[in-house]
Structure formats: C-alpha cells, structure tokens
N, C-alpha and C positions, 0 to 999 in steps of 0.2 A: 295792563294801561299804566301808562307813565303818570305819577303824581301831580302832577302840572294841568293833565289833561280832565281831572279829576277834579281838582278842586274848579279848573275853568268849567268845566261841566257843572255843578252844583249851582254856579254861581249864574250862568247862564239861563237853564231852568228857575231860577226865581223870577227870571222876568219872562221867559220865550217856553217855558214850563205848562203843561194841562194841568192841574191840578189833581189829585189823584191816581196821576195814571204811574205807570212803572216805565222808564227809561233805562236800560242796560245800555252798561260800557263794553267796549271790547277792540281791539285793534280790527285795523281794516286791511288785516298780511292774511287771516286763516290761521291765524299763530298756531300752532299744535307743542304737543309735548318734543316732537321730534325737530321743532324748527330751535326751541331753546336749548335742546340739548347740544346740537351741534354750534350755537351762542359760547356756550359754556365748553363747552370743546376747546375749541379757541380762546377764549379766553384765560382758563385755568392748566390748556396742554396737557390733557388728561380724556382718553376715551368715557362714551355713556352709553348707556343701554338704552332702548329703546325700544317698548313692545306694542305690537297692531291692535287695531280694534276688536281680534279676533281672540287674539292670543289673549287680552286682557280678558276677555267672556270665559274662553276656557278657564284662566286662571280663576276669574271668579266662582264657575261651580267645582273648582276642584277643591281650591279652600284657599283664602283669602286669606286668612289670618297668618300658615306658612308664611303666604308671601310677604308679608307684615314682619311675621321675623323674621326670616332671612335679610332681610334689607336692613332691619335693624341690628341683626347683630352683624351685620359688615359695614357699617356706617357709625355708629355710636361711640364702639370705642377710640377710635382714631378720630372723630373730632374730638372727643372729650380730651386725648390726649394732647392733638393740638392747641384746643385751646388753654390745655393748660400751660403748657411749651410757651406758649406768650401771653404770659399770666392773666388767659382772661377768663374771671372769675364769674361773672355773671351775664348771660347774653341772650335775647328773645331767639335769638334762630338756632334752631337744630333739625337735625336730619331725622331727627322720629319721625315713622311714619304709625300713625291710628289706623288699625284697622277700622274703624268706620267711615275713613276717608276715601276708602275703593269701592264701598257702596253704594249704588243708586245717584251719581252723582252726573251733572249734563254732563256733554260730551262737547257743547260747545255753547256758544252765546251772541245770539244777531244783534251789534248794536248801532243796529243803522237806524233806530226809529228817530232817534236823538239828533241824527242828521236832518233831520225833516224837521225843526226845529231850527234850523240856520246855524245851526255847531259844526265847529270842523274838529278835528284832531292835530293839534302843530306834534305830533309823537306816534301816528298813523301804523307804526312798526315798534318791535324789541331789536336795539341793537347792541353790538360790541360797545361802544362806544356811551350808550346809554345803563345798558347792565354797570359797564366799569365805574359812571357816574355814582350807581348804588352802593357797589362795593364799596368803592371810596368812601360815604358819607359810613357804610356801617365801619368800616374801620378810624375813623374821624372817632365815633362815639363810643370807639373802643369793646363794637360787639362781636368784630370781625379781625382775625390775626392777618396781620397786611402781608407778609410775604409767607409764601405756603412752605411748609418746612420739606 
C-alpha cells in the first residue's frame, strides 16, 4: 500500500466508516511476492527467488528455522558491509528474517470492503516508479545506500 492511500483511507473512514468495523487496505492488483520480486529485479538489476505456496508449505513442514537461518546467513553480512561502505551507521531497514514471521501468516488480504464506503485507491498497484520513490526517501534519510556497490 502506498502511504498516501493509507492516510487518505484513514481520513475517509472518519467520515464514511462504520464504528467498530475492520477495513483492510490492499492493492487491487492481487500483488504477491513474485510480482514484488519482478519489480525489485527491474530496479536493482538482480535475480530474486520466489517459492510458490506448495514449496513454502513444504519448507514449513521441514524446518522453518533452517530457512530463516540460511536467508540470514546469505543477506546479513553483505548488507552490513554495504552500509559500512556507504557510512550508514543507523538504519531501521534490515534483511534479517525472523523465523516467527514465516509461521501462520495470512497469504492474502481483501481490501474491497473499504471501496464500498466510496473510497478509491489512488495507487492501486505497486510500480517501479513508486518503489523508486520510497527508495529515494530512504536514501535521503540516510537509511539506504544511494548507489549500490
């Protein structure tokens, strides 16, 4: 979700929402990890991996701690080195994957209920320019390296 849509939705619900109701926000493009990976591949000129739901369930059954440990071993050291090289000493961004995040998480969110209140998404799906905008903001704040090594 684009932060502007979140802010507009919150304000919209103060006037148009029903008290004690839950309204989910979700893009209308059925975005999944694979779609996000394709956008990131385009932006960073890298190859990403994506496991479908069957592979993810198999990984859950086998050993999720091993999955998290392997991902962390692969990503933490290079991230730390990159931050150090770019003099980034404090950032809320991290590639660390907590094993707990891999368990019992919803695979999708239905964001259509809020549309019934008259709300419409200004940014209905993630795009390369929108993600670049977020990255640029993190670079400006000193949380993300401006140029990759």
